[in-house]
N, C-alpha and C positions, 0 to 999 in steps of 0.2 A: 444581156447586160447586166443584171439585178444580181446574177449569181456573180457574175466574176467582181462584181462591186464587194459583196460579202465575203469574198474571199480574200480579197486585198485586205478588208479589215481585218479578218482573223489573223491572218499571218502579223498584219503589225501590232496588233496587241499581243501576239505570242513573244516577239521580238522584246517589244516594251517589259513584260513581263521578265524574260531573261536577263534582261540589263539589270533589274533591280534585284533578282535572286543573285545576280552574281557582284552586286555593290555589295547586299548585304553579307556574304560571305565574306568579301574583301575586308569591310570592317569589323566582322566577325575576326578575322584572322590577324589584324590591325590590333585588335583588343587583347589576343590573346598574345601574340608580340609583346605589346606595351606592358600585360600583367607580369607575363613573364619574365620580363627585365627587371619590371618593379619588385618581384620576390627574390630576384636572382641578388639584387643590388643591396635589396636587405638583409639575405643570407650572407654577403659578402660583407657588409659594414658588421655583423654580428663579430666576425673576427677581432673587432676592435673594442667591443662591452668588456666592462671591467664586473666578473664576479668575484664575490668575498665569500667564503662559508665560516661560520664562528660556530662550533670548535674544529679547528681541522690540524692534524685529522680528526676523525668523529669521534664520540665517547658514549660508551653503555651509560644510560641514568635510569637506573631502576630496571623496567623491563623494555625500554621507548630505547632509541637513538634520536636523540632532537638535535636540531642542530637550526643556525637562522642564516637565511641566503640574503644578501644584499647585491642585487644587478644594477649596473648604470649601462643603460646604450648611447650611442657616440650620435651626435646631431645627425638629421637627415633619415635616422632609420626608421621612421613610423611613419610615409607617407601618409597624406589621406584618406580616410578610409579601409586603413589596414590595421593588422593586429599581430604582436609577436609574442611568441606564448616560451617560457622557457620549463622545460620537463626535466623532472629532477628523477633520477634512477641509480638504484644500488644496485650493481652485480656483483654477485661470490658464485665463485665454482661455475656451474653452467645454470645457474639460476638468478632470476633478478624480479627487485619489487621497484613497481612505481610508486614513487615518494607522492609527488605533489607537483604545481606545475604555478610559473606566477604569468599572468597577462599585460600585456601592455596595449590597450587600445588607443589607436591613435587621436582620438576623439577626447580621449583623458589627457592627452599631452598638446595642448593648442599649438606650444611654442618649440613644438621637437624640432623642428626644421631649422633650429637656428641655436638648442642648446640641447643638453644631456638629459637622459628620462630616467628618474631612479625609482627604484620602489625596493620594498624589504619584507621578506614575509618567513614565517617560523614554520617548518617543519619538524615532522618525527616518524618513527616507523616501528612498529615491533620487532623485538630482537630475538634471536631464534637462533638454537645451535649449530655451527657451520658457518655463520655470518663473517665469521673473521677468519683470513683476511676476505676485503672487499675493496671495490670501489665507487664512490660517488661518481657518476657521470651528469652533462648535462645535454640535450639537444634544442636547439633553436626551430619552431617553426614558425615562418613567416607567412601569414594570410587574408588572402582580400576577401574582406568583410561580405562584401555583396554578393559575391559569386562563390564563398569557401574554397574556393582555388588556393592550394598552400603549397609549400616548397619548405621541407625539413633539412637542417644541417645535419652534417657528421657529427656523432657523439664526441664530447670533451670531456676530458679527467679535470674534476676540479676538487676532489678529496681522495686520498689513498690512506686505504687501513682502517682500523677501528680501536681504539683501546677501550679493554675493555675492565679494568683496576676493579668498578665497580662491584663486580661481579665474584670478589673475595669475600663479601660479607658474610657472616655468618649467622645463622638464624639462631637466636636467644631463647631459650627452654628454661624458665625457673619456675619448680612447682614449690608448692605453700603446704605446710601441715597445719591442721587445726590445731590451737592450742589443748594440750592433755589435760591444762588446767592442776598438775602438780610442781610443788619447788621441792627439792631435794636439800636447796640451802637451807643455811639456819634462820630460822624462823621465829620471832619472840613473839609470846601471848601475855597482853594484859589481864592482871586480876586485881581490881580495885577494891579498897576497903575504908570508908572513911571514918574517921572516930570523931566524934562530938564530945565538947570541954563545956563545965559549969561556967557562969561570968565570971572573967578576973582567974580561973585556976588553969592549972595544965596537969594537973592528975587525972587519971582516968579513972571515972565516977563509972562502975559495972551497970547503975541502974537508969543511967543516963539514954532516954533513946529518942535523939531530936528527932532523926527521918524514920521513925517507926520503928527501928531495929534497936536494942539495946546495946551498949557498948559490953555487955557481959555476953552474950550471943557473937559479937563481932570479934571478940578476942580470942572465944572458942573456935571459932572458922578460920581464923589466922592460924592459931596454934596445931589444928589437923592440916592445915595447906603446910605449914611448915616440916610438921612431921613425914609427910610425904617425899621428903627431900626431891624437889623437882629440883631440875637445873637452871639456877636463879642467876641473871646477869646484872641486873639492878634492880634496888627500890627508893623509889623516891618520894620523898615524904613532903607536904606543902604544909605548912603550919600558917594560919590565917589568925586572926584577930577581929572583933567586933570594933564599930568606930569610938565607943566609950572608952575613956582612960588616958591616962597621961601617955607622952612618946615613947618613957622609959619602959612602963608598964607595958605597952604594946607590943613593943621590939622584943621583950624579954618573953611573954606571951607566946607569940608566933616561935619564936626557937625553941621554948621550952617543950611547947606540944609536940612539935616535929621529933625533939630529943627524947619525949617519953614512948613515943611510939619505936622510935630505932631500940631504944635501952628493950622493950618488951621481945620485938621482933629476936634479937642475939640472945635474951636469956631464953628463947624456945629452942634457936639453935642449940646453945648449952646443952639445953634439957633433953634433945634428941642426938646428941653425937657429933654433931656437924664434923668437928674438927678443922681440917685444912679445908674444906669445904667452904668454911665460912668467911675464910680470907678472900675467896675468890667471887664474891657479891661485893658490889659497889652501893654503899648508901649514898645517897644524894638528899640533903637536908636543904629544904627552901622556907626560909620564914619571909612570910610574903608582908610587911611594915607597912600602914599607912597608905593603905593602895584602893580608892573607889570602887576600882572595877568591878568587884563581886558585886558588892553593894547594887552597885545601878543596875547590875543584870539580873539579881533578886527583884529591886523594887520595880523593875518593866513588867516582870511574869507578875507580880503581886497585885490580887484584885481585891486588897480588903480598904484598899482608899480610893477617892477617884483620880480621873487624869488631872483637875488643877491643882489638887492638894498634891499630887505626884510631883507637880511643877514648882513647886514652892520649896521642895527639897530638894530637884537638881538645880535650880537656879543656885540656892547656898553651895551645893557641892560646887560647881563649876564656877562657883563667884570666887573674887580673893580670900585672901587669910590662911594660915596654916592647917592642918589635919585639925588639931585641938579645937584652934577658933571655929570652925566651921562645927565639930560636934557641938559644942556652946549653942549654935545659934540652931542647930538642928531641936536641941532641948527645947525653944521656947516654941516648937509649934504645936497646934493642937493635937497633932496627930500621932507625936513622936512615943507616946507611950505602946500606941496600936503598934506600930512597926517596929520598936525596941524590942516588942514581945514575941512578934511573929517571923521578923527578918532578923534581928540580930543573932538569935541563940543559932540558926546555921551559918554564920560566919565566924563562929569557933570551933575550929577545926583543925583536922590533920588528917589532910587527905596521903591514902595512900595508894602506892601503884607499884606493884612487882611484877617485873618482867621476866616471865621463866620461856626456856627454849621448847618449842613443840618437840614431843617424841613423835621420831618419824621410824619407820625400817630402813636398815641400810641400803648402799644401791646394790650393794651386792645379794644381799638377801632378797631382796626385789628381782633382780635376774634370774636367781633361783629359780624362785614361786612362778615366776612368767614361764621359766620353759617347763614346767610342770604343768602350767595349766594350758599350754600348746597341745604338748603332749597326753593329757588328759588326765596325769595321775595325782593332781592339786585340784581342789573345787575351787571354779571360780571367783568366789567370795572370800577367797586368800587373799586378795589385792582389791582395790577401789577401782573404778574405772579408772580414775585419772591416775593411778599407780600404774595399771596395767599399759596402760597407751604410751604412760615414760617410760614403760621397759625397752620398748620399742626405741630409744633414743639411746640404753645403753650398748649397743651393737651395731658395729659398722657396716655388718652384714645386710644384703636388700633381703636374701632369702629369710633370714632370720626374723626382719621387720614386718616381711609379709607375712609370714606364719603367724604372727602375732596380730598384726591386723585383722587380719582374714578371720582367726576366732574372736574378736575383739567385736568383727560385723554382728554377732550372733543375737548383742544384747540389742541389736537396731540403732545406737549411738552413730551420729551421723558423721560425728568426728572418726569415726572407725573406718566409714565407708570412705571419706576425702583422704585420707591417711594411705589407707591401700590405696587409693587410685594413683595418689601421688609416689608412693612408691613401685607403682608397677610401671607410670610414666619414665621415673629414675632407671630404671631396667633397660624399658625401649632405646632411651637416648645411646644408653651403650651395645646393646644388642643389635636396634634397628629391627627387632620383631614387630610387625604390624600387628599381629592379635593380641599383641600386647598393650597397644595404645588403645584397640578395642576395648578388654577386659578392664581398662583403666577408664575409660569414656561409660561404660555401664556403672560401674560403683560411684563413678561422680555423679551421673544421673539420678542413684538411690540419694545418694547426700543433699543434690541441689532440692528433692521432693520434700524431705524431711527438715531442711534448714537454707532459707535465700542468705548465701554470706559470699561476702567475697574471698576467700578463699577460695570456696570452690570453683567460682567464675575463672579466677585464675588458674586452677588447675586446667579448664576447659581450652583456655586460651593456652596452655602450654602442649595439650593434645592436640590443638589445630595447629599448632606452628609446627609439631613432627610429620604431622600428616600436609603439610607445604599447603595448609589451605589459611592463607593469609587474610581473605574475608571472613573466616570465621573465627581467625586469631583478632582481630580487630575489633569486632563486635563484642566478644567476650573478654575484653580488655576494657572496653566501654562500660561494659556493665557492672565488671568488678569496680572499676572510676567511680562508678554513681552509687556503691554500695560502701560506703564508708568505709575503706580498708585501713589497716594499721600501719603505720608509717615502716613497718618490716615487708607487709604486702603491697604496699604501694612502691615499695623500691624495687620490688619483682615484676610490678605490672610495667614500670616506668623503662626497666631492662628491655621487655620484651616490646614494647611499644616503641621503642628507642630502634632495636633492629628492624620492625616492620617499615620504619619511616626512611630505614637507610636504603633497605631494599626498593625503596618504591621513588627513590631520587629526591625525598625531602632533607639533604642533608642539614640544613638550617634545624628544623624541628629537631631530628634525631641528635643533634649535639645538646640541643637543651633538654631531652629526656633523659641520656646520658648521664649528666650531671648529677641527677640526684637516684640513679639506678643501683642495684644492688652490685655488687662486684663479682666479677667471675671474668672465668678467660675468656669467654665469648664477648662478654661485653666489653672487659679492657681491647680488646682485638678490635671491635668492631670501632667503638669508639676513638682509637688511633687511624682507621681508614677512614674515619668519617673526617678526623682532621685533615688528613692528607687530602682528601675530595674538595673540601673550602678552603684550601691554601695555607692551613696552618701546619706547615713542611718539619717546624720545630716540636712541636706541643705533639705531630703526627709520632716525631723518632721516640721520645721519650715516653710517650703511652705505650709504645708498639714494645718499649724494653721491658716492659712487663711479662710480655708471655714470649719472649726471645728461648725462656727453658721451660715451655710448655711441650708435653709430649706430642701435641696433637696439632697445634697450631705454628711451632716453632719455625718452621720453615718458611712460611705464606708472612711470618712479621718479617723476617730478615727481608725477604722480597719486597714488601713494602716499605720497608725502610730503604731500600735501594731505589724504589721510584722516590722518595724522598728526597734521597740524594743527591738522584736526577734534576729536581726541580732546583735543586739548590746548586747546582753546578759542580755539584764534589766528585769527582770522577775516582776518586781513589775510594770514598766509601761507598759508591754505587758498587765498584770490585770486589770489597770485602764485603757487604753485606751478602751479594749476589753470591759469593763463593761459599758464605753459611747456608743458602739459601737451597744450591742445588747439592750441598754435601747433605743436606739431611734429607730432599727429595730430590730426587735424579730429574723427575716430570719436568721441572720447572726447568731445567737447561735448554728444549725447544723452546716454550715460551718464552724464557729472558732474549732469543735469538729473535722471533719474531715481534717484540712488543715494540710497539715506535716511542713510549717514555722512554726508551732505551737508545735512540736514534742518533742521538750525538754522541754515542758512547760506544764504538764497536768495540773500540781495543779494549775497554775493559771490561766489556760482556765476553769477549773473547777470551779473555785470559782467566776470567772469574769460572767458565763454563769447561774449558780444556781438560 
């Protein structure tokens, strides 16, 4: 009986357990069905979502492709406990890049059952060759937050194609030569001889030696100077007088003293047979009458009286009254006699400045001597280092410049090493020879070790630009900028900095840099491109006109002008500019046919590339 009862009890428990298990399975099935319906409904409602991509088509900016995505989900698309994710994918050829996602969590949008849900995000992905053409897709993923169950929508195209106008940017490479220090233009050298006179007289007294040297010695020195027949431009004689005396006397003294020196000078020219040479010398006589300036300067430097006594003098001089009246007041001062004896004699003068032309070797002779020094047939000391470095500017040949600077490096002068490096960089620009760049860097490093200079740093930046090392170029430019560069060197740095900013997508900064950059074909081209990319289409066309005759950049300049014309909706100009571009570079035909900048000008493009 007991066994039977246990059997019935176990049977009953098993039946109860089976019913619970079936109930749980049933409930799970219901949940799965319910969640599947919820996810399906979310994916279905996603068809009504509003997605905006800006810019559209996508555009290359620097090394990245940036864009903003704004998404608006319809009401009821975010049931409680769910999340909707919008994934962005850029697909090109057989490859694709997962760009980023926007998550809509139901908990963040409590009113989503009755209103739309909005969210915006900025994205970018690195650009690589071959990414154009391509397409930006989105796919939605609806997820039950608690279980992680999800459902993905089919991909949807949101932006097709990629505009790569910015890739036209040209690297700017501007080298800088260290100043050779030689001026081949006419230079004037002053020779100063000051004659002094007795009180109230304008005759040259040979024995008078107010400043320690007698007038006799001065006339002998001047006579010897005139005898050398130096090429003289001007003889300026400033006649002065001391404060005492009447206005008439002082006026005559200043003029007569200056005239006395002129007469002496002319007499010596006649003595040494100047003939027509004398007529080429301009005599400038400057009589200074009743002017306290020189006296004030002498009084200030004078230590023969005290400061308070000097004040008595300056109070009278700066006060009211005529020149003569003031002199009469000064005569009443207790210190007058001392000042009269010590200062006044130095005011009775004829200060003479003779400007003669500095004797220099003709440029042709410098060039001949330079070639001889390079070949070894002429001694190095036949030219000064400044003259030798200058000789490199007399030839357009980079090979000859290189030979001169290489010879000059034997002196150890940092300028020679810098200029040799700059010349090698110029040759590398033309040939693309990477070894020349390495050789240039070696010379620049030697120069940098000898002299910290903005010029050397500028060339280091140029070398980095040629090697495609943007980071290195930027560091060198910053270093040069902080080393007090000259205006000329600064303009070169601004050109290279603007180029880097343009290639990095910093268009406004590039525009500012180009505004004060040294002019070059690449700078002009990049400046025009910058205006195009910042929406200043008229300025872009005007600027690009400056390089339409360039052998290297003409085709690209016309192509960019065509894009600017498209932005201004000028179909005729699109066609004419493109026709010029493809006539100079046939490879631009295919680019034009696939360039979304011309999407609205198919007929004009077809005609231009025919």
